[in-house]
C-alpha positions in Angstrom: 37.1 -56.6 -25.0 35.3 -57.2 -28.3 32.1 -59.2 -27.6 30.6 -61.7 -30.1 28.5 -59.8 -32.6 30.3 -56.5 -32.2 31.3 -54.2 -35.1 34.5 -52.3 -34.2 36.4 -49.8 -36.4 40.1 -49.1 -35.4 41.5 -45.8 -36.6 44.8 -43.9 -36.2 47.6 -42.3 -38.1 49.9 -44.3 -40.4 52.5 -46.3 -38.4 50.6 -46.1 -35.1 50.3 -50.0 -35.0 46.9 -50.8 -36.5 48.3 -53.7 -38.6 50.3 -54.9 -35.6 47.1 -55.0 -33.5 45.4 -56.8 -36.3 48.1 -59.4 -36.3 47.9 -59.8 -32.5 44.1 -60.2 -32.7 44.5 -62.9 -35.4 47.1 -64.8 -33.4 49.9 -64.1 -36.0 51.9 -62.0 -33.6 52.4 -62.3 -29.8 52.0 -59.2 -27.7 55.1 -58.0 -25.9 53.0 -57.5 -22.8 49.6 -58.6 -21.7 47.5 -61.3 -23.2 45.3 -61.7 -26.3 42.5 -64.2 -25.9 39.9 -65.6 -28.2 36.9 -67.2 -26.6 38.7 -67.0 -23.3 41.7 -68.9 -24.6 45.1 -67.4 -25.2 45.6 -67.2 -29.0 49.0 -69.1 -28.9 47.2 -72.1 -27.4 44.9 -72.5 -30.4 45.8 -75.1 -32.9 46.2 -73.8 -36.5 43.2 -75.5 -38.0 41.0 -74.7 -35.0 42.1 -71.0 -35.1 41.4 -70.8 -38.8 37.8 -71.9 -38.2 37.2 -69.2 -35.7 38.9 -66.1 -37.1 40.0 -64.8 -40.6 42.3 -61.9 -41.3 42.2 -60.2 -44.7 45.3 -57.9 -45.1 45.8 -54.9 -47.4 47.7 -57.1 -49.9 45.3 -60.0 -50.5 46.6 -63.4 -51.4 45.2 -65.4 -54.4 46.8 -68.6 -55.4 47.0 -70.5 -58.7 44.0 -72.8 -59.1 40.3 -72.4 -59.9 38.1 -69.6 -58.7 36.2 -72.1 -56.6 39.3 -73.5 -55.0 40.3 -69.9 -54.0 36.9 -69.2 -52.6 36.5 -72.5 -50.6 40.0 -72.6 -49.2 38.7 -72.0 -45.7 35.5 -74.0 -46.2 35.9 -77.0 -48.4 32.4 -78.3 -47.7 30.7 -75.1 -49.1 27.7 -75.8 -51.3 27.2 -74.0 -54.7 24.4 -71.8 -53.2 26.7 -70.8 -50.3 29.5 -69.9 -52.8 27.0 -67.9 -54.9 25.8 -66.1 -51.8 29.4 -65.1 -50.8 30.2 -63.9 -54.4 27.1 -61.7 -54.6 27.4 -60.4 -51.0 30.8 -58.8 -51.7 30.0 -57.7 -55.2 32.3 -60.2 -57.0 29.8 -61.6 -59.5 31.0 -59.5 -62.5 34.6 -60.5 -61.8 33.8 -64.2 -61.4 31.8 -64.2 -64.7 34.6 -62.3 -66.5 37.1 -64.9 -65.3 34.9 -67.7 -66.8 32.9 -68.9 -63.7 33.8 -70.8 -60.6 35.6 -73.5 -62.4 37.9 -71.2 -64.4 41.6 -71.1 -63.6 43.0 -68.0 -61.9 46.2 -66.4 -62.9 47.0 -64.2 -59.8 49.5 -62.1 -61.7 46.8 -61.1 -64.2 44.5 -59.7 -61.5 44.5 -56.2 -60.2 44.9 -55.5 -56.5 41.2 -54.8 -56.2 40.3 -58.0 -58.0 42.5 -60.0 -55.6 40.8 -58.3 -52.7 37.3 -59.2 -54.0 38.3 -62.9 -54.2 39.8 -63.0 -50.8 36.8 -61.1 -49.3 34.4 -63.6 -50.8 36.6 -66.3 -49.3 36.5 -64.7 -45.9 32.7 -64.2 -46.1 32.3 -67.9 -47.0 34.5 -69.1 -44.2 33.0 -70.5 -40.9 35.0 -67.9 -38.8 32.8 -65.8 -36.5 35.6 -63.2 -36.2 36.5 -61.3 -39.3 39.4 -58.8 -39.3 39.7 -56.5 -42.3 43.1 -54.8 -42.2 42.5 -52.1 -44.9 41.2 -55.0 -47.0 39.1 -52.8 -49.2 41.7 -50.0 -49.8 41.9 -50.9 -53.6 38.2 -50.8 -54.1 36.2 -47.7 -55.0 34.0 -46.1 -52.2 30.8 -47.7 -53.5 32.4 -51.2 -53.6 34.0 -50.6 -50.2 30.6 -49.7 -48.7 29.0 -52.8 -50.1 31.7 -55.1 -48.7 31.5 -53.6 -45.2 27.7 -53.7 -45.3 27.8 -57.4 -46.2 30.2 -58.3 -43.4 28.3 -56.2 -40.9 25.2 -58.2 -41.7 27.0 -61.5 -41.6 26.7 -63.4 -38.3 29.7 -62.9 -36.0 32.1 -60.1 -35.1 33.7 -57.6 -37.5 36.8 -55.6 -36.8 37.9 -53.1 -39.5 41.2 -51.2 -39.7 39.6 -48.1 -41.2 40.9 -46.1 -44.1 37.6 -44.3 -44.9 35.2 -42.3 -42.7 32.4 -44.7 -43.8 34.1 -47.5 -41.8 33.9 -45.4 -38.6 30.4 -44.1 -39.3 29.0 -47.6 -39.8 30.7 -49.3 -36.8 29.0 -49.7 -33.4 32.2 -48.6 -31.7 35.5 -46.9 -32.7 38.9 -47.4 -31.2 41.3 -44.5 -31.7 45.0 -45.4 -31.5 47.2 -42.3 -30.8 50.4 -43.9 -29.7 49.9 -43.0 -26.0 46.4 -43.9 -24.8 43.6 -45.5 -26.9 40.2 -44.0 -26.8 37.0 -46.0 -27.3 33.6 -44.6 -28.2 31.0 -43.8 -30.8 31.6 -41.4 -33.7 29.9 -38.5 -31.9 31.5 -39.3 -28.6 35.0 -39.2 -30.2 34.3 -36.0 -32.1 33.7 -34.5 -28.7 36.5 -36.2 -26.8 39.4 -36.9 -29.1 41.4 -34.2 -30.9 43.2 -36.9 -33.0 39.9 -38.4 -34.1 38.7 -34.9 -35.2 41.9 -34.5 -37.1 41.4 -37.9 -38.8 37.9 -37.1 -39.8 39.1 -33.7 -41.1 41.4 -35.6 -43.5 38.6 -37.8 -44.6 36.0 -35.1 -45.2 35.2 -31.5 -44.0 34.3 -31.7 -40.4 30.7 -30.8 -39.7 29.7 -28.7 -36.7 28.9 -30.8 -33.7 27.7 -30.1 -30.1 30.2 -28.9 -27.5 28.8 -31.2 -24.8 31.8 -33.3 -23.5 31.2 -37.0 -23.5 34.8 -38.1 -22.7 35.3 -41.0 -20.4 37.1 -40.4 -17.2 
């Protein structure tokens, strides 16, 4: 259960199913067993436009279409005002990119953008959207660590719920809760709780950075 206003990081080794879970949470995939509900309603029951207003998923390979910068940014919120558009651009750190492209009314050539530039545009689009549930599926993997941290900080401060498929330790450290997927049984907790309770989480942290010494007190859930 991910309550409204939560900030959850999901971690696990490559291939364990993080992107599949993101697709299920976004209503793009149906679970083979169990149910996935948004606001108490099964996701398949949501109409497409209604669902788009309540959740937004940004995948690793971001999609930018031919058109103006503004059309790309307001795709999920066509009634956005110029101040709201500016707020979204500045929040995710896309101001320099937008100015280099020629401003909000400039035409975008998706093929001329780098992977990181495409991610910045789609992240600003997601920030501007009315959706209260934002799912970032390694959506900042092509950004440098400083830009990545800025984006996650912006979405953490944005009203609503944030779910991040983490690829850097900073994502786990900044989240309220962390879900570790290990292929057998998921483990949920804080960073410190998981250092104590999950060998897989300790291994993942060790790949991200040298593991710092931590207390031996066991905080594992039964």
